[in-house]
C-alpha positions as CSV (number, residue, x, y, z in Angstrom):
1,M,-17.1,7.7,12.7
2,L,-14.7,6.0,15.2
3,T,-11.1,7.4,15.5
4,M,-8.3,4.8,16.5
5,H,-5.0,5.4,18.1
6,R,-3.4,2.5,16.4
7,I,-4.3,0.5,13.4
8,E,-3.5,-2.7,15.1
9,D,-6.2,-1.9,17.8
10,I,-8.9,-2.7,15.4
11,R,-10.1,-5.9,16.7
12,I,-13.6,-7.3,16.4
13,A,-15.0,-9.8,19.1
14,A,-16.4,-13.0,17.5
15,D,-19.3,-13.3,19.8
16,S,-20.5,-9.8,19.0
17,I,-21.3,-10.7,15.3
18,G,-24.7,-11.7,15.1
19,E,-27.0,-12.7,12.1
20,A,-27.1,-8.9,11.0
21,G,-23.4,-8.8,10.9
22,L,-21.4,-5.4,11.7
23,E,-20.6,-2.3,9.7
24,K,-18.3,0.4,10.9
25,D,-16.4,3.3,9.6
26,I,-13.0,4.2,11.2
27,S,-10.6,7.1,10.6
28,I,-6.9,6.8,11.3
29,A,-5.2,10.1,12.0
30,P,-2.2,10.9,9.5
31,E,0.3,10.8,12.2
32,I,-0.9,7.5,13.4
33,F,-0.8,6.0,9.8
34,A,2.7,7.6,9.2
35,A,3.9,5.8,12.4
36,A,2.5,2.5,11.3
37,L,4.2,2.7,7.9
38,D,7.5,3.7,9.5
39,N,9.1,5.2,6.7
40,A,10.5,8.7,6.5
41,E,10.2,8.9,2.7
42,F,6.3,9.2,3.0
43,T,4.2,12.1,4.3
44,V,0.7,11.3,5.2
45,K,-1.5,14.3,4.7
46,E,-5.0,12.9,5.2
47,S,-6.6,10.5,7.6
48,L,-6.8,7.0,6.6
49,H,-10.5,5.8,6.1
50,I,-11.4,2.2,6.8
51,H,-14.9,0.9,6.0
52,Y,-15.7,-2.7,6.9
53,I,-18.6,-5.1,6.7
54,I,-18.4,-8.2,8.9
55,T,-20.8,-11.0,8.3
56,R,-21.1,-14.7,9.9
57,A,-22.0,-17.9,8.4
58,G,-21.7,-20.6,11.1
59,E,-18.1,-20.5,12.4
60,T,-16.8,-18.7,9.2
61,I,-16.5,-14.9,9.5
62,H,-16.4,-12.9,6.4
63,A,-14.7,-9.4,6.3
64,K,-15.1,-7.0,3.4
65,V,-13.0,-4.0,4.0
66,H,-12.4,-0.7,1.9
67,V,-9.3,1.4,2.7
68,E,-8.8,5.0,1.3
69,G,-6.3,7.6,2.0
70,R,-3.6,9.7,0.3
71,M,0.3,10.0,1.0
72,E,3.1,12.2,-0.5
73,T,6.5,11.0,-1.3
74,I,9.2,11.8,-3.9
75,C,9.5,10.7,-7.6
76,A,12.1,8.0,-8.1
77,T,13.5,9.7,-11.2
78,C,13.2,13.4,-10.9
79,L,13.0,13.8,-7.1
80,A,9.6,15.9,-7.5
81,P,6.9,15.5,-4.9
82,V,4.2,12.8,-5.8
83,A,0.8,12.6,-4.3
84,Y,-0.2,8.9,-4.2
85,P,-3.8,7.9,-3.5
86,I,-4.3,4.7,-1.4
87,K,-7.5,2.7,-2.5
88,V,-7.6,-1.0,-1.3
89,D,-10.4,-3.3,-1.3
90,L,-10.1,-6.6,0.7
91,D,-12.1,-9.7,1.1
92,T,-11.1,-12.3,3.5
93,D,-12.8,-15.3,5.5
94,Y,-11.7,-16.1,9.2
95,L,-11.9,-19.6,10.6
96,P,-11.6,-20.7,14.2
97,A,-8.1,-21.4,15.2
98,A,-7.0,-24.9,16.0
99,P,-5.8,-25.3,19.5
100,D,-2.3,-26.0,18.7
101,M,-1.8,-22.7,16.7
102,P,0.6,-20.1,18.1
103,D,-0.7,-16.9,19.7
104,D,0.2,-14.7,16.7
105,L,-2.7,-15.9,14.3
106,E,-2.0,-13.3,11.7
107,A,1.5,-14.7,11.2
108,E,-0.4,-18.2,10.4
109,R,-2.2,-16.5,7.6
110,Q,-1.0,-18.2,4.4
111,S,-3.1,-16.2,1.9
112,P,-4.9,-12.9,2.0
113,S,-8.2,-14.7,1.8
114,L,-8.0,-16.8,4.8
115,G,-7.3,-16.0,8.4
116,Y,-7.8,-17.4,11.8
117,Y,-9.5,-16.2,15.0
118,R,-10.0,-17.4,18.7
119,K,-12.0,-14.7,20.7
120,D,-11.5,-11.8,18.4
121,I,-10.5,-11.0,14.8
122,P,-7.3,-8.9,14.4
123,L,-8.4,-6.9,11.6
124,G,-6.3,-4.0,12.0
125,A,-3.1,-6.2,11.6
126,Y,-4.6,-7.6,8.3
127,V,-5.5,-4.1,6.9
128,L,-2.2,-2.7,7.7
129,S,-0.3,-5.5,6.1
130,E,-2.4,-5.8,3.1
131,T,-2.2,-2.0,2.7
132,V,1.6,-1.8,2.9
133,L,1.7,-4.7,0.4
134,S,-0.4,-2.8,-2.0
135,L,2.0,0.1,-2.2
136,P,4.3,0.2,-5.3
137,I,7.9,-0.3,-4.8
138,R,8.9,2.7,-6.9
139,Y,6.9,6.0,-7.3
140,V,7.1,8.0,-10.4
141,C,5.4,11.4,-11.1
142,S,4.2,10.4,-14.5
143,P,4.9,7.3,-16.9
144,D,6.9,9.4,-19.2
145,C,9.1,11.3,-16.4
146,K,12.5,12.2,-18.1
147,G,14.3,12.3,-14.8
148,L,17.3,14.4,-14.0
149,C,20.3,15.0,-16.1
150,P,23.2,12.9,-14.8
151,Q,25.8,15.7,-15.5
152,C,24.1,18.8,-14.0
153,G,21.0,17.7,-12.2
154,T,18.5,19.7,-14.1
155,N,14.9,18.3,-13.9
156,L,14.5,17.4,-17.6
157,N,10.6,17.6,-17.3
158,E,10.9,21.3,-16.7
159,K,13.6,22.3,-19.1
160,K,16.3,21.1,-21.4
161,C,19.8,21.3,-20.1
162,G,22.9,22.3,-22.4
163,C,24.9,19.3,-21.3
164,E,26.5,17.1,-24.1
165,Q,24.6,13.8,-24.2
166,T,27.3,11.0,-24.5
167,V,26.7,7.5,-25.2
168,D,28.1,4.9,-22.9
169,P,30.9,3.1,-24.8
170,R,29.3,-0.3,-23.7
171,L,26.2,0.5,-25.4
172,E,27.5,2.0,-28.6
173,K,26.7,-1.3,-30.5
174,L,23.0,-1.0,-29.2
175,A,22.8,2.6,-30.4
176,F,24.0,1.5,-33.8
177,I,21.5,-1.3,-34.2
178,K,18.7,1.0,-33.0
179,K,19.6,3.7,-35.6
180,K,19.8,1.0,-38.2
181,L,16.3,-0.3,-37.4
182,R,14.9,3.0,-37.7
183,R,16.1,3.5,-41.1
184,E,14.6,0.3,-42.5
């Protein structure tokens, strides 16, 4: 298994892809993946594993990539630690770049299913961008997380607090309708 120092360094020379194709396993150290994420809210505990298979049909190069790892963050509602597994499967085709295209071919990518190449394929930039896009916007420890008490800060998943639960006066009508519907 190959170990990389930067995810963006994963590049495949187009000329090296023969009829048999290429298959490789790469391990990205936790600190390298954390630096690539560039988000202090994430703690990466394990290496990120990337397995790819590259095949060629004429000028079209097909990449099938499996990305797996694990990171930790905090629950958005109760602030407890949350382990989040990363598991991403990617399929994409690369076509030769037209001469008038700019140097940053990854920026020319219009969809995750089609990219461009000149002499080499910037597979690492694609894997990083698609892995980041696959992450959720909000992390919760469980779908039924009760969160924190807005008055005393007690984690309501662990114990009930003694605070008086008041209804926001703006929502009293909705509470009345909800109570009425439950009686019917």
